[in-house]
Each structure stands twice: as structure tokens, then as C-alpha cells.
N, C-alpha and C positions, 0 to 999 in steps of 0.2 A: 503494500501499500505505498501511493506517495503521499507526497509532504500533504496537496492539497486535501488530497481525501482523509487524512487523519485527524486535520482541523475542521472539516468536514460534520467527519463523526464523535469529534468528542461535543461538536459548539449541538449537535443533533440531541446527544444522549445530558444535556444538561439543561437542553428545553423541556424536554422529556422529564426530567426530574424537576424543574421548577413547575410543570403544572400539574403535576401529581402531584409536589407539594402544596400548592395554591387547588389544588381540590379535597386535602383532607379534610374531614370535617371539624368544626372546632366544639368541642374542646378532645384533642388527642391526646390528654397526660393532664396529670393532676395539678391542681390550682392554687395557689397560696391566698389564702384572705390575713393580708396585716391587720392585727389590732395595737394602735400608736397606743399600747395603757396595759399596767402591770395586767398577770392572771388574777379572774378571784371573785371581780366585780360583776352588777350585773350585764352593762358592755360586752364583755368578756363572756358574758351565760351567752348573752345576746346571738353575738358571733358565733358562738358554737351552733346553735340554734340551728341557724341561719345556714351556714355550711354544712353542715348534718343535711336539713333540705334541699342545697346546692347538687351535693353529692347524688342524692337519689334521684332529683328532676334532670341533670347533665352527663350522669353516666362518669363523672371523672371524679376520685377525691379530692374532694376543699380539703386545705393543710389549715387549721386557722395558728397563726406565726404570733405569736406577742410581739415586741420591739420600745418598749416601755420607752422613755427618756425624754428630750431637752424637751418637758412642758407635749409631748407628743411632736413633737419635730423631725423624732428619727423615724419612726415608722410611719412618717407621712413623706418624707425626703428619698425613700428608698423605694415607695410608689411611684411618687413624682420622677422618678429618674429608670422604669423599670422600659423594658420593651413595651411597644404599646399591642402585643400578643394576644391581652384576657388571661395572660396566667399569673401576671400582678396584681390581687384588689387590695383596696383599703376599705377596712370599713370604721370610716372617720368619724366622730361625733361634735355633732356643729361648733361645740369650743375649737375645732378647727378651723374655723372661721374668723375669728381672733387673733389667734396667735399670731397672720402676719402684722396686725396691732397693734399687739404687747408685745412682742419681740424682736429685735433688728435679726435674733438667729436665726428668725423662721427661715427653714429652706424654699418657699416657696412665697409668692410676694398676694396672690389672691387664692383663694381656693378655688377659683374661678379656671383655673388654670389645670385640673384636672375634667377626666370625662366622667359628670355626672349618669350613673348606670337605675340607683334605686333608692327610695328611704323607704327605711321602717321607723315605727315610735320610738320617743325619746322617751329621755330620764327627768323625771323632774326631783328640782335640785329644792334642800331642806335642810333648816339650816337648825343644827341638832348643837346636845350639849350632855358635858356624863354628869349623872343622875347625883353624883355629887356637887356638883355649880348649886346653887343657893337660886337659883330659879326653875318657873313651870308655866313662864309664859316670858313674850319675846321685853313685854314692859318689862320687866323684875328682870329682865337678864341684860340691860342695859343700866339701869339702876344699877344693875352687881359692880360690869363693865367701867362707869362713871367711878363709884367708890373705889376703887383696886387702884392701891399706890401704885404699877403699874398696870401696862399690855395687857392683859390676856391674849392667850396664845391660838392661834385657831390653825389647825391641817391641812393644807390643800397640797394637791396634785392635778389640776388643772383649770384652764383659763375660766370655763366656766364658773366654776366654783369660784374663781376669784374675782367674776363681773358679779352674781349676784352678794357675797359680803359686801363688795364695795357698796352694793344701792344700798344694801338694809345701813352699813357703817353710816357714809353720807346722809343719809335718810334723818338719821335717829342721830346723830350726833355724839359720835364715839369710835375708836379705834382699838380695832384688833393687832396685834402680828402677827405676820406670816408663815408660818411653819411648813417648808417645801415637803414633799415624799416622792416618791415612784407614783404611788398607787395609792386609793382606797383600803384594802388588805395590809400596806407595810401600816398604815396609818392607825389602824381600825385599834393595836392596844396599847398606844399615847392616849388615845383617845376615852379609851375603855378604862381604865386606871385614871382616869382625872388629872394624866401631865401637859393632858391638852385640853382645855377648857370651853373650847365649842369646831365644830365644822360644820362647812356647808355639804351633805353626802346627794347622794339619790337617793332617791327615797326607796327606791327594792333595796338597795343594799343596807340602808341603818332602821328599816321597818321592823325585823327579827329585834333588832336589840333594842327597838323601845317595845316594841311587844314585851320583852323576858325586863322592863324597869332599868336594865343599864344607862340606856337615855334615853331623853328627851326631846323629843319632838318641837323646835317651838315656832316654827311658820313654813308654808312651801312657795312657790313663786312657781303660780297657778292662779290663772284667774278661778277656780271653782276650785272648792276644796276635793280633798282625792277622796273616792267613795268609799276605799278600805280602812280610812282614815279619818273619817269624819271627824272625829275630838279636837282636828287637828289647822290652824287656822292658815289660810293663805294669806300671807306678806302682806297685802293690800287693808284685809282685814287687820292688820298690827299696825297700821302706820307707815306702809313703805306705799309708796306710791306709785313706784315702777311702773313700766311694764314688764310683764312674766316677761321670763328667760325663753326665747326659742328652744325645744330641743327636737335632738331626733340622734336615726343614726344613717350615715350618706354609706351608702357601695358607689364608689369609686373608683377609675379603670386610670392610667396615666395617661398625660395627655394625647389626644392624637387617637384614642382609641377607636376603629373602625366601623362602622354604624351598624357591619353586621353581628359583631362583636357585642357589642353596648344593647341590641334590642334580644338574644339570643340569653345576656344573661339579665336582660329587666325582664320576660318572659319567666323566668328559672326563679328569680325572685318572688316574684306575683304569683309561683305554683309553691313556690314551699311555705309562704306564708300565710297562704289557703288552709291547709292542713290541722289538722284537732291540737296534734302534737306542737308546731311550733304557736299556736294561738292558749294553749293552757300553760305555758313555758313564758309568753309575755306577760302573760293574765299573775304569773306567778312573780316574775319580778316587778311587775308593777309596772311595766312599759307600757306609753297608750300611743296611739297617733296612724294613721293611716299610711300603706304600703303605698307609693309615688311611683308614675312614670318619669323616663328622664327629663322629661321638658319638665316633668314640675320639681324634680331635686333641684335642677338646677335653681330653679325662680326662688324656693326656700332657700339657696344658700346664698342666693345672695340679699334676701332677708333678715339672717341671723348675720350676715359680714355686716351689711349696713349697721345693725343693734348695735354690733362692738365698735361698730367706726363710729355712734353716737357716744358714745358710753364713754371711749378717750378723749374727743371730744370735748366732754364735759369734763370729766374729772382727771386727763394727765394720767389715768392711768401702764402700770408699766409692768411686766414681769423679769427685767431684765437687773 
């Protein structure tokens, strides 16, 4: 075979290989679902419930990978820089929309850089204190904080918690000293033992300890009371006039994820979220909210980001 024929044969084989590759249905291998917080909390549990449903619906294993750090920026950055092939996804919190506006170290300038796939319900954030703190209402806690010789310590592990805490302290005129943690599970022992005097935490994470009497829930950032905890007031009822925090979990892909992959994933999320098993898990975690399409997800991401932009503009808040 002469050189020209060899080149033609090699070229034809390359085209054939590319054609076969292009026709390989998605997905054809396991998918990573990166969760940018530590394992053990309600968001992590929701991600694992979704991954189980997606595995069944897509016919490929969806593996949850926790990447906590940098206030969720570490995990988000890993997805931002991943190939746009649908095999690396981000299980983002609504707080990811606030990170670029609260931290100069954020790996992205706007959550809009990611490809929106879908939305499932979010975590309601609530102010809780250990039972050792002499306060059973928000008004009593504010009085206790103002009378304290030094600022009370508040555990913190994500920017949505910081924003709710900032809304409370700003509206009611007191301060809390921020103590950072990698996640709620790492914070919990210090909170339960009273080494921390307060925290803003997802309702599903703190509710078991409220029911046991070890934590007291003083108020939640919602427009109305939580059905499962009817005795807990909203923050608005306790004098905090700020708008309830937008909460959601966003399923996102890297920038420029092909439309056909987005559509395939969005359909799989909708199918998984419709199962009785998934709904039961969301009820257990006290996670509420509708499943949204890619377009609806993009809209909600923008609303969440606008809320953080306004908060930073009004308060000058930063986590750096």
C-alpha cells in the first residue's frame, strides 16, 4: 500500500470512529454528582436520594462526591472546569448564587456561568440555640445577646446561613461572632454542648434535636410557618422584616452543556422526583419546593443571585 492509500485508510478509520462515538447514546458511563458541602446534612441526603433515582432512570450509576471547602467554591469550581459532556454535575445550593458577591475567592463571577438542568426543593433556614441558652423566643435571645459581656458565638458553614443571620442581627440591632465550620455535622457537637450560642441551620437538620429538647428553634426564614413545626414562628412574626430567603437545590452542568444532554438530564430528574420513595425522603428532610425545568431553573438562579446582591449592597457583608 502506497503512502497516499495509507493516509486515506487512516483518515477513513478516524471518521468512522468519530461517527460511532458521536452516535453513542448518553449516558454511556457513570456520572459524578458533586455536592459542595460535607456529607451528613439534609442537602447531602437529598443529593443521594436524587442520585439513586437518576441511576434507575438513566441506566448508569450516578455517584455522589462530596467536595466541601471554600464556602462551597471548591466543589463548584471542579464542575465549572469539567468537560461539558454531562458526566460531571453540580448539586448546588441556592447559596452558591451568593458566593461571588460575598467572596473574592469565588471561582465564578455568577452562577449563570453554569448550565441549568433542574431544581428540586430547598432547605428552610432557621435560627437555633442550645437549650443551655436562657432564651425561648427571639426577643429573649436578643436581650440575652445584648446583655452579654462579649459577643455570642454563631456557627456558620454556608453563605445562606450568613445572610439570614445578617438579616436578624441587622434588623434587631445586635451582633454574633461568626465561627466557620466545613459543614453542619462538624458544627453540631459544639452547638449541642453550648460552646456555640447560636446557629442558622436547615430545618431538617436541626428539627430532630429540637424535638429531643437539646436545641430551641427561635424562627425560620419563610413566608409562613412550617406545617411540621407549627409552634415555631417565622422571622417576620418576630420582627425581622427582610424577605424570606430563596431556597433551592440546583442541578447544574458545566458551561455550554449541549442542549440534548440538558434535556435528557432534566427529564430524568423529573422522573426521579416523581417517585414515592423520593417524595417520602423530601418529607422526612422537610425539604419543600417544586421541580423546575431548565428555563425555570435559570430564572430562579437569577432571583436568588439578585437577593444576595441586594443584601451585600445594603450591608457590605463579606466572608473573606
